[in-house]
Z-matrix of the N, CA and C atoms (Angstrom, degrees):
N
C 1 1.385
C 2 1.514 1 112.90
N 3 1.146 2 111.06 1 0.45
C 4 1.412 3 116.14 2 177.36
C 5 1.535 4 115.10 3 -68.45
N 6 1.301 5 113.49 4 -16.42
C 7 1.468 6 117.70 5 -177.89
C 8 1.531 7 107.42 6 -74.91
N 9 1.280 8 120.11 7 -31.55
C 10 1.428 9 121.83 8 -173.45
C 11 1.500 10 107.76 9 -106.27
N 12 1.227 11 121.74 10 10.27
C 13 1.471 12 122.12 11 -174.19
C 14 1.482 13 110.30 12 -87.30
N 15 1.297 14 115.31 13 163.34
C 16 1.502 15 123.05 14 178.13
C 17 1.495 16 108.09 15 -105.62
N 18 1.331 17 110.72 16 121.89
C 19 1.442 18 115.84 17 177.73
C 20 1.513 19 109.15 18 -108.11
N 21 1.338 20 115.12 19 126.59
C 22 1.418 21 122.70 20 -174.70
C 23 1.545 22 111.36 21 -65.85
N 24 1.310 23 115.07 22 -36.78
C 25 1.456 24 116.08 23 -179.81
C 26 1.530 25 110.77 24 -69.43
N 27 1.190 26 118.54 25 -33.85
C 28 1.502 27 123.48 26 178.74
C 29 1.567 28 105.03 27 -66.42
N 30 1.269 29 118.02 28 -44.07
C 31 1.486 30 120.35 29 179.20
C 32 1.490 31 108.74 30 -61.44
N 33 1.315 32 121.72 31 -44.52
C 34 1.400 33 127.81 32 -176.93
C 35 1.492 34 108.91 33 -62.77
N 36 1.420 35 114.93 34 -51.27
C 37 1.490 36 120.14 35 -179.14
C 38 1.567 37 110.49 36 -60.76
N 39 1.306 38 115.48 37 -37.60
C 40 1.457 39 121.10 38 -179.22
C 41 1.518 40 111.41 39 -63.49
N 42 1.393 41 110.45 40 -43.75
C 43 1.481 42 115.64 41 -179.09
C 44 1.584 43 108.28 42 -69.30
N 45 1.281 44 121.68 43 -35.00
C 46 1.391 45 125.06 44 177.91
C 47 1.487 46 110.03 45 -66.17
N 48 1.423 47 113.99 46 -45.22
C 49 1.482 48 116.07 47 178.08
C 50 1.475 49 110.11 48 -62.11
N 51 1.378 50 117.52 49 -38.50
C 52 1.461 51 119.96 50 179.39
C 53 1.500 52 111.06 51 -62.07
N 54 1.306 53 118.75 52 -43.68
C 55 1.519 54 124.25 53 -178.03
C 56 1.501 55 106.67 54 -67.05
N 57 1.260 56 122.97 55 -40.65
C 58 1.450 57 126.33 56 179.78
C 59 1.522 58 110.58 57 -66.83
N 60 1.321 59 111.86 58 -44.92
C 61 1.431 60 118.81 59 177.63
C 62 1.584 61 109.86 60 -61.92
N 63 1.292 62 117.94 61 -42.82
C 64 1.470 63 121.40 62 175.24
C 65 1.499 64 114.60 63 -62.76
N 66 1.321 65 113.23 64 -41.60
C 67 1.449 66 116.13 65 174.77
C 68 1.494 67 116.60 66 -63.23
N 69 1.342 68 115.65 67 -42.41
C 70 1.437 69 124.27 68 179.19
C 71 1.556 70 108.56 69 -64.65
N 72 1.372 71 113.70 70 -45.24
C 73 1.508 72 117.55 71 -178.69
C 74 1.470 73 109.95 72 -65.95
N 75 1.358 74 117.58 73 -35.72
C 76 1.441 75 120.79 74 -179.85
C 77 1.539 76 109.19 75 -65.64
N 78 1.198 77 114.74 76 -42.57
C 79 1.575 78 120.05 77 -174.47
C 80 1.538 79 105.40 78 -75.53
N 81 1.316 80 120.20 79 -45.80
C 82 1.445 81 121.59 80 -171.61
C 83 1.565 82 113.62 81 -90.35
N 84 1.316 83 116.69 82 -28.94
C 85 1.460 84 118.99 83 -171.46
C 86 1.569 85 111.21 84 -114.97
N 87 1.255 86 118.81 85 -53.36
C 88 1.501 87 121.91 86 -171.38
C 89 1.540 88 108.79 87 -67.62
N 90 1.336 89 119.10 88 -47.25
C 91 1.443 90 117.63 89 -177.59
C 92 1.491 91 116.60 90 -64.53
N 93 1.441 92 119.50 91 -41.70
C 94 1.411 93 119.21 92 176.01
C 95 1.538 94 112.11 93 -69.02
N 96 1.330 95 116.37 94 -34.10
C 97 1.493 96 119.96 95 177.02
C 98 1.464 97 111.15 96 -67.50
N 99 1.313 98 119.47 97 -43.48
C 100 1.456 99 123.57 98 179.00
C 101 1.575 100 108.30 99 -68.29
N 102 1.311 101 118.01 100 -39.39
C 103 1.449 102 119.12 101 176.92
C 104 1.538 103 109.59 102 -62.87
N 105 1.335 104 117.71 103 -42.87
C 106 1.435 105 120.36 104 -179.59
C 107 1.518 106 112.07 105 -67.15
N 108 1.392 107 115.51 106 -36.57
C 109 1.483 108 118.11 107 176.76
C 110 1.483 109 109.89 108 -68.82
N 111 1.298 110 120.16 109 -33.16
C 112 1.509 111 121.80 110 179.31
C 113 1.516 112 109.24 111 -69.93
N 114 1.394 113 115.85 112 -41.20
C 115 1.454 114 116.92 113 176.41
C 116 1.508 115 113.71 114 -63.49
N 117 1.363 116 112.03 115 -38.01
C 118 1.506 117 116.53 116 178.41
C 119 1.528 118 109.05 117 -65.58
N 120 1.301 119 115.22 118 -42.79
C 121 1.492 120 116.65 119 179.08
C 122 1.499 121 113.81 120 -65.01
N 123 1.365 122 115.73 121 -36.16
C 124 1.462 123 116.56 122 174.44
C 125 1.589 124 112.64 123 -67.28
N 126 1.295 125 114.96 124 -36.37
C 127 1.412 126 122.98 125 177.98
C 128 1.550 127 111.47 126 -65.21
N 129 1.264 128 115.21 127 -44.62
C 130 1.451 129 121.97 128 176.85
C 131 1.588 130 108.91 129 -64.10
N 132 1.302 131 115.49 130 -44.44
C 133 1.519 132 122.13 131 178.29
C 134 1.511 133 107.91 132 -57.31
N 135 1.377 134 115.32 133 -48.30
C 136 1.519 135 116.88 134 -176.91
C 137 1.524 136 110.96 135 -67.14
N 138 1.418 137 115.23 136 -29.45
C 139 1.473 138 117.21 137 177.13
C 140 1.495 139 110.70 138 -67.32
N 141 1.357 140 115.91 139 -40.23
C 142 1.465 141 123.00 140 179.74
C 143 1.613 142 108.39 141 -62.88
N 144 1.302 143 113.79 142 -43.42
C 145 1.469 144 118.59 143 179.46
C 146 1.479 145 110.89 144 -64.41
N 147 1.305 146 117.84 145 -43.37
C 148 1.503 147 121.60 146 175.89
C 149 1.488 148 111.97 147 -61.88
N 150 1.357 149 115.60 148 -43.12
C 151 1.435 150 122.72 149 -179.01
C 152 1.532 151 107.73 150 -61.60
N 153 1.342 152 115.06 151 -44.96
C 154 1.509 153 120.47 152 -176.46
C 155 1.535 154 108.64 153 -68.92
N 156 1.341 155 115.82 154 -38.89
C 157 1.471 156 119.30 155 176.63
C 158 1.540 157 110.33 156 -63.96
N 159 1.348 158 115.39 157 -44.49
C 160 1.428 159 117.64 158 178.20
C 161 1.516 160 113.51 159 -63.91
N 162 1.313 161 119.50 160 -35.52
C 163 1.404 162 124.08 161 174.76
C 164 1.493 163 112.07 162 -65.00
N 165 1.371 164 116.87 163 -45.69
C 166 1.480 165 118.63 164 174.38
C 167 1.509 166 113.13 165 -58.11
N 168 1.333 167 114.03 166 -39.44
C 169 1.484 168 119.36 167 -174.59
C 170 1.518 169 106.02 168 -71.12
N 171 1.357 170 118.76 169 -37.86
C 172 1.454 171 123.03 170 177.58
C 173 1.522 172 112.05 171 -64.60
N 174 1.298 173 115.19 172 -40.16
C 175 1.528 174 121.91 173 176.41
C 176 1.484 175 108.75 174 -64.69
N 177 1.327 176 117.75 175 -43.49
C 178 1.462 177 122.14 176 177.62
C 179 1.520 178 109.89 177 -60.98
N 180 1.293 179 120.47 178 -49.26
C 181 1.384 180 124.48 179 179.14
C 182 1.537 181 113.49 180 -63.29
N 183 1.328 182 115.63 181 -37.27
C 184 1.452 183 121.65 182 175.21
C 185 1.613 184 108.61 183 -61.66
N 186 1.299 185 114.41 184 -45.63
C 187 1.446 186 118.33 185 178.53
C 188 1.546 187 111.20 186 -58.54
N 189 1.319 188 114.82 187 -46.89
C 190 1.462 189 120.08 188 -178.28
C 191 1.532 190 109.33 189 -61.80
N 192 1.394 191 114.27 190 -44.39
C 193 1.447 192 120.42 191 179.19
C 194 1.547 193 110.40 192 -60.28
N 195 1.295 194 117.43 193 -46.86
C 196 1.416 195 120.62 194 178.25
C 197 1.510 196 112.63 195 -58.55
N 198 1.361 197 114.16 196 -44.00
C 199 1.473 198 118.32 197 -179.77
C 200 1.559 199 110.34 198 -63.88
N 201 1.299 200 115.78 199 -45.52
C 202 1.515 201 119.24 200 178.42
C 203 1.497 202 113.04 201 -63.26
N 204 1.357 203 112.73 202 -36.27
C 205 1.513 204 116.74 203 176.99
C 206 1.531 205 110.92 204 -67.50
N 207 1.321 206 116.04 205 -39.41
C 208 1.499 207 115.33 206 178.59
C 209 1.490 208 111.11 207 -68.79
N 210 1.348 209 116.49 208 -36.16
C 211 1.508 210 123.27 209 179.89
C 212 1.575 211 106.76 210 -64.29
N 213 1.354 212 115.08 211 -42.88
C 214 1.472 213 116.94 212 -179.88
C 215 1.504 214 109.68 213 -66.46
N 216 1.323 215 119.28 214 -39.54
C 217 1.474 216 119.66 215 178.49
C 218 1.547 217 109.33 216 -63.57
N 219 1.320 218 117.55 217 -41.93
C 220 1.431 219 119.99 218 178.48
C 221 1.543 220 111.08 219 -61.00
N 222 1.326 221 114.99 220 -44.98
C 223 1.446 222 122.96 221 179.70
C 224 1.561 223 111.61 222 -60.41
N 225 1.405 224 115.22 223 -40.13
C 226 1.429 225 120.77 224 -178.04
C 227 1.581 226 106.52 225 -70.40
N 228 1.274 227 115.81 226 -39.72
C 229 1.498 228 119.64 227 179.46
C 230 1.524 229 110.40 228 -64.10
N 231 1.372 230 115.77 229 -39.89
C 232 1.477 231 118.90 230 178.87
C 233 1.570 232 110.01 231 -68.01
N 234 1.273 233 116.68 232 -40.73
C 235 1.480 234 119.67 233 -177.57
C 236 1.557 235 105.69 234 -66.31
N 237 1.307 236 118.14 235 -43.33
C 238 1.487 237 120.89 236 -179.37
C 239 1.534 238 107.89 237 -60.92
N 240 1.358 239 116.55 238 -44.86
C 241 1.471 240 119.56 239 -178.04
C 242 1.578 241 109.70 240 -63.91
N 243 1.323 242 114.38 241 -42.44
C 244 1.498 243 119.95 242 177.90
C 245 1.557 244 111.33 243 -59.25
N 246 1.361 245 112.70 244 -47.85
C 247 1.468 246 118.77 245 -179.93
C 248 1.541 247 111.08 246 -61.72
N 249 1.313 248 113.89 247 -44.83
C 250 1.484 249 118.47 248 178.26
C 251 1.544 250 111.42 249 -59.57
N 252 1.289 251 113.12 250 -45.59
C 253 1.559 252 119.25 251 178.70
C 254 1.504 253 105.52 252 -60.28
N 255 1.296 254 120.92 253 -49.56
C 256 1.408 255 122.75 254 -174.61
C 257 1.481 256 112.34 255 -60.54
N 258 1.394 257 113.80 256 -41.78
C 259 1.469 258 121.73 257 178.71
C 260 1.493 259 110.22 258 -62.55
N 261 1.386 260 118.08 259 -45.53
C 262 1.377 261 121.66 260 177.20
C 263 1.525 262 115.73 261 -60.19
N 264 1.334 263 115.65 262 -40.72
C 265 1.398 264 121.31 263 177.50
C 266 1.518 265 113.26 264 -64.97
N 267 1.363 266 113.57 265 -40.11
C 268 1.413 267 121.82 266 178.52
C 269 1.516 268 110.98 267 -64.63
N 270 1.372 269 115.85 268 -43.01
C 271 1.447 270 121.10 269 176.95
C 272 1.507 271 112.39 270 -62.59
N 273 1.393 272 117.01 271 -45.07
C 274 1.393 273 120.22 272 175.59
C 275 1.546 274 112.60 273 -58.36
N 276 1.312 275 115.46 274 -40.02
C 277 1.454 276 120.29 275 -179.68
C 278 1.499 277 110.00 276 -66.14
N 279 1.311 278 117.93 277 -40.57
C 280 1.471 279 121.56 278 -178.29
C 281 1.559 280 108.24 279 -67.87
N 282 1.348 281 118.54 280 -41.30
C 283 1.390 282 122.46 281 177.34
C 284 1.557 283 112.53 282 -60.96
N 285 1.312 284 112.87 283 -45.17
C 286 1.488 285 119.49 284 178.35
C 287 1.533 286 111.76 285 -62.16
N 288 1.327 287 116.51 286 -44.47
C 289 1.440 288 120.08 287 174.80
C 290 1.492 289 114.91 288 -60.60
N 291 1.373 290 115.76 289 -40.36
C 292 1.422 291 119.38 290 177.46
C 293 1.499 292 113.82 291 -69.14
N 294 1.307 293 118.03 292 -30.56
C 295 1.403 294 122.83 293 176.50
C 296 1.538 295 110.00 294 -70.83
N 297 1.358 296 114.59 295 -41.92
C 298 1.489 297 119.26 296 175.23
C 299 1.567 298 111.00 297 -61.55
N 300 1.370 299 117.49 298 -42.56
C 301 1.430 300 118.74 299 179.74
C 302 1.533 301 113.23 300 -68.04
N 303 1.357 302 112.26 301 -33.03
C 304 1.497 303 118.24 302 -178.85
C 305 1.572 304 105.68 303 -69.50
N 306 1.371 305 118.57 304 -45.64
C 307 1.440 306 124.33 305 -175.74
C 308 1.642 307 103.23 306 -63.18
N 309 1.263 308 119.51 307 -44.93
C 310 1.503 309 122.19 308 -178.49
C 311 1.507 310 107.20 309 -63.42
N 312 1.291 311 119.43 310 -43.38
C 313 1.525 312 122.13 311 178.89
C 314 1.517 313 107.87 312 -62.31
N 315 1.325 314 116.76 313 -45.59
C 316 1.526 315 116.25 314 -178.54
C 317 1.479 316 111.00 315 -64.23
N 318 1.308 317 116.80 316 -41.33
C 319 1.544 318 119.56 317 177.26
C 320 1.487 319 109.41 318 -61.14
N 321 1.291 320 117.95 319 -46.87
C 322 1.462 321 123.00 320 -178.51
C 323 1.543 322 108.72 321 -59.09
N 324 1.316 323 113.84 322 -46.26
C 325 1.508 324 118.96 323 178.00
C 326 1.475 325 112.46 324 -59.95
N 327 1.371 326 116.95 325 -43.71
C 328 1.422 327 122.10 326 178.55
C 329 1.546 328 110.09 327 -60.11
N 330 1.309 329 118.11 328 -45.37
C 331 1.484 330 123.03 329 -178.03
C 332 1.528 331 106.95 330 -64.49
N 333 1.346 332 117.47 331 -41.62
C 334 1.455 333 122.39 332 -179.69
C 335 1.549 334 109.43 333 -63.41
N 336 1.323 335 114.01 334 -42.88
C 337 1.498 336 118.50 335 179.49
C 338 1.538 337 108.03 336 -63.04
N 339 1.325 338 117.99 337 -44.48
C 340 1.496 339 121.92 338 -176.30
C 341 1.544 340 105.77 339 -63.97
N 342 1.327 341 118.62 340 -42.90
C 343 1.463 342 118.91 341 -176.28
C 344 1.515 343 110.04 342 -66.61
N 345 1.331 344 114.93 343 -41.13
C 346 1.443 345 120.52 344 -177.06
C 347 1.600 346 107.02 345 -66.18
N 348 1.345 347 115.70 346 -39.43
C 349 1.466 348 120.53 347 175.13
C 350 1.451 349 109.93 348 -57.40
N 351 1.350 350 119.93 349 -50.86
C 352 1.459 351 122.27 350 179.43
C 353 1.497 352 112.19 351 -59.59
N 354 1.288 353 115.86 352 -42.44
C 355 1.481 354 120.08 353 178.02
C 356 1.507 355 111.18 354 -63.28
N 357 1.357 356 115.54 355 -38.44
C 358 1.504 357 117.70 356 -179.86
C 359 1.538 358 108.21 357 -68.81
N 360 1.332 359 116.67 358 -45.79
C 361 1.451 360 118.63 359 174.72
C 362 1.473 361 114.57 360 -55.35
N 363 1.303 362 116.89 361 -46.71
C 364 1.462 363 120.44 362 177.98
C 365 1.520 364 110.44 363 -60.40
N 366 1.333 365 116.05 364 -46.08
C 367 1.443 366 120.25 365 178.85
C 368 1.478 367 112.95 366 -59.81
N 369 1.353 368 115.06 367 -40.78
C 370 1.487 369 123.13 368 179.87
C 371 1.554 370 107.92 369 -61.67
N 372 1.375 371 112.59 370 -47.70
C 373 1.463 372 118.06 371 178.74
C 374 1.511 373 114.70 372 -54.97
N 375 1.360 374 113.44 373 -42.26
C 376 1.434 375 119.32 374 -179.55
C 377 1.490 376 110.60 375 -67.25
N 378 1.393 377 113.87 376 -44.51
C 379 1.496 378 118.59 377 175.76
C 380 1.505 379 113.20 378 -58.05
N 381 1.327 380 115.87 379 -44.37
C 382 1.458 381 120.29 380 -177.31
C 383 1.581 382 109.26 381 -67.16
N 384 1.374 383 113.63 382 -38.68
C 385 1.442 384 117.73 383 -179.89
C 386 1.543 385 110.18 384 -64.91
N 387 1.301 386 117.31 385 -40.51
C 388 1.463 387 122.52 386 177.19
C 389 1.472 388 111.45 387 -65.32
N 390 1.332 389 116.75 388 -42.80
C 391 1.493 390 121.22 389 177.33
C 392 1.457 391 111.09 390 -62.36
N 393 1.359 392 115.76 391 -47.78
C 394 1.506 393 121.26 392 179.88
C 395 1.477 394 110.06 393 -58.72
N 396 1.301 395 117.68 394 -40.38
C 397 1.548 396 120.36 395 -177.62
C 398 1.538 397 106.98 396 -65.40
N 399 1.316 398 114.08 397 -42.91
C 400 1.445 399 115.22 398 -177.75
C 401 1.564 400 112.73 399 -65.26
N 402 1.315 401 112.98 400 -43.05
C 403 1.444 402 119.99 401 178.99
C 404 1.571 403 109.01 402 -64.81
N 405 1.272 404 117.53 403 -44.60
C 406 1.475 405 122.88 404 -179.54
C 407 1.524 406 109.82 405 -61.15
N 408 1.335 407 116.17 406 -40.70
C 409 1.492 408 117.50 407 -179.65
C 410 1.487 409 111.42 408 -68.10
N 411 1.314 410 116.31 409 -34.46
C 412 1.438 411 120.14 410 176.57
C 413 1.499 412 108.86 411 -67.30
N 414 1.329 413 117.26 412 -48.43
C 415 1.456 414 119.57 413 -174.50
C 416 1.487 415 110.23 414 -67.91
N 417 1.269 416 120.38 415 -49.12
C 418 1.434 417 119.20 416 -179.62
C 419 1.535 418 114.83 417 -82.14
N 420 1.221 419 116.13 418 -22.86
C 421 1.456 420 126.40 419 179.04
C 422 1.525 421 111.44 420 53.88
N 423 1.132 422 116.92 421 36.41
C 424 1.412 423 120.60 422 170.46
C 425 1.538 424 108.97 423 -136.00
N 426 1.231 425 115.46 424 158.93
C 427 1.492 426 120.56 425 -174.84
C 428 1.485 427 109.01 426 -80.43
N 429 1.317 428 116.45 427 113.49
C 430 1.408 429 122.87 428 179.76
C 431 1.554 430 105.64 429 -111.03
N 432 1.243 431 116.23 430 147.50
C 433 1.483 432 122.61 431 179.35
C 434 1.551 433 108.24 432 -64.74
N 435 1.332 434 113.71 433 130.15
C 436 1.449 435 122.42 434 -176.06
C 437 1.533 436 111.15 435 -63.65
N 438 1.334 437 116.44 436 -34.08
C 439 1.476 438 119.97 437 -177.90
C 440 1.520 439 107.34 438 -68.90
N 441 1.351 440 119.10 439 -35.87
C 442 1.494 441 119.14 440 177.59
C 443 1.487 442 110.73 441 -63.91
N 444 1.350 443 115.86 442 -42.76
C 445 1.413 444 119.58 443 -179.87
C 446 1.566 445 113.09 444 -63.41
N 447 1.281 446 113.26 445 -41.63
C 448 1.497 447 117.33 446 -179.92
C 449 1.477 448 108.40 447 -64.04
N 450 1.279 449 117.39 448 -39.29
C 451 1.456 450 118.64 449 -178.92
C 452 1.529 451 110.30 450 -67.39
N 453 1.343 452 116.31 451 -41.09
C 454 1.450 453 122.15 452 176.55
C 455 1.573 454 111.15 453 -61.64
N 456 1.310 455 116.60 454 -41.86
C 457 1.428 456 120.96 455 -179.78
C 458 1.475 457 109.64 456 -68.40
N 459 1.314 458 120.61 457 -41.45
C 460 1.439 459 124.46 458 -179.13
C 461 1.568 460 110.41 459 -62.75
N 462 1.325 461 112.44 460 -42.95
C 463 1.446 462 117.25 461 177.27
C 464 1.548 463 110.30 462 -60.46
N 465 1.351 464 112.98 463 -41.79
C 466 1.464 465 117.94 464 -179.60
C 467 1.567 466 113.05 465 -64.54
N 468 1.326 467 111.65 466 -38.48
C 469 1.485 468 117.45 467 -178.63
C 470 1.521 469 110.35 468 -71.11
N 471 1.362 470 113.16 469 -39.91
C 472 1.476 471 116.62 470 176.36
C 473 1.477 472 112.77 471 -65.21
N 474 1.299 473 115.75 472 -41.26
C 475 1.489 474 116.23 473 178.06
C 476 1.527 475 110.16 474 -68.03
N 477 1.341 476 120.67 475 -34.21
C 478 1.436 477 124.89 476 174.26
C 479 1.520 478 110.44 477 -62.93
N 480 1.266 479 117.35 478 -46.52
C 481 1.446 480 122.85 479 -178.93
C 482 1.532 481 111.08 480 -63.98
N 483 1.288 482 117.92 481 -32.67
C 484 1.491 483 122.24 482 -179.31
C 485 1.487 484 108.71 483 -72.07
N 486 1.363 485 118.59 484 -33.46
C 487 1.404 486 122.71 485 -178.20
C 488 1.573 487 110.95 486 -70.65
N 489 1.335 488 117.89 487 -33.47
C 490 1.401 489 117.55 488 178.89
C 491 1.499 490 111.01 489 -74.71
């Protein structure tokens, strides 16, 4: 029956072995593993801090980018408005200058027409005077002074022009 019996010294030595084994494992295994776990925890914590810092930095850069983008859009809109305004002013100036040139051309043409009209009237008067002198010479058949006939014809033309 010794095989199934309980020996107190065996129990005491087993407990002592267990306590020694626990002490050795604590010194050799638990402390280094706990130290390694603490280091790993610190490393993971610093990674989280770095990731959070990087995320905050990215958000800050995104905000700056958004602000610069909106400023660039506003600047582009202002430049477009300025260019449109300048083009409109230039167009108005070109139209105004064209109108002035057209008015000047019309005025010049009217003056030219008036001058040509006066020249034509003068030419017609001379032709009529010359014709009248020829007719009068044939009718009267005597030599009359050409200046007298021109005077008579001009009086006749002036009196005809007044009647119209």
